[in-house]
C-alpha positions in Angstrom: 6.5 29.2 -32.9 4.4 26.2 -32.3 4.4 24.7 -28.9 3.7 21.1 -28.6 1.7 19.9 -25.6 1.7 16.3 -24.8 -1.2 14.7 -22.4 -1.0 11.8 -20.0 -2.7 9.6 -22.8 -0.2 10.4 -25.3 -2.3 12.7 -27.3 -0.3 16.0 -28.4 -1.8 19.2 -29.2 -0.1 22.1 -30.8 -0.4 26.0 -29.7 0.6 28.8 -31.6 1.2 31.0 -28.4 2.4 29.9 -25.0 -0.9 28.4 -23.4 -1.3 28.4 -19.6 -2.5 25.5 -18.1 -5.9 27.3 -17.3 -6.2 27.6 -21.0 -5.4 24.1 -22.0 -8.1 23.1 -18.9 -10.6 25.3 -20.5 -10.1 24.0 -24.0 -10.7 20.2 -22.7 -13.5 21.3 -20.3 -14.9 24.0 -18.1 -15.7 21.6 -15.5 -11.9 20.5 -15.6 -10.9 24.2 -15.3 -13.0 24.6 -12.5 -11.5 21.7 -10.7 -8.0 22.5 -11.6 -5.4 23.5 -8.9 -2.2 23.2 -10.7 -0.4 21.8 -13.9 2.7 19.3 -13.9 4.8 20.4 -16.5 7.7 17.7 -17.1 7.3 16.5 -13.5 7.3 20.1 -11.8 4.0 21.7 -10.2 3.4 25.1 -12.2 0.6 27.6 -11.2 -2.3 27.8 -13.7 -1.6 31.3 -14.9 2.0 30.4 -15.8 2.8 30.3 -19.5 4.3 27.1 -20.9 6.8 28.4 -23.4 8.4 25.0 -24.6 7.3 21.6 -25.7 6.1 19.7 -22.6 4.4 16.8 -21.0 1.6 18.1 -19.0 -0.8 16.8 -16.5 -3.7 18.8 -14.9 -3.8 18.1 -11.4 -7.4 18.5 -9.9 -8.5 19.1 -6.2 -9.8 15.3 -6.0 -6.3 14.0 -6.5 -3.9 13.8 -3.5 -1.5 16.1 -5.0 -4.3 18.6 -5.6 -5.3 18.5 -1.9 -1.6 18.8 -0.4 -1.4 22.1 -2.7 -4.5 23.4 -1.3 -3.5 22.5 2.2 -0.1 24.1 1.7 -1.7 27.4 0.2 -4.2 27.6 3.2 -1.3 27.3 5.6 0.2 30.3 4.1 -3.2 32.3 3.9 -3.4 31.5 7.9 0.1 32.5 8.8 -0.6 36.0 6.9 -3.5 36.4 8.8 -2.0 35.7 12.0 
């Protein structure tokens, strides 16, 4: 079973097992993996630890991008609500 992952620049990479967004980011660069917040899989934001089990177009969202900041703020709001 080969899974084809297509990146925003059009490059495609094959994986023999369902990769996670974090694995893909680590393969690209350890720095990218540290800055990654979520992965955009075919237009949906997924947790970095969720396996991608089908051919997909992905984009790794970092904390430097508006979408990444929004995810961090949303998660922080949930943590604050739990603390209260």
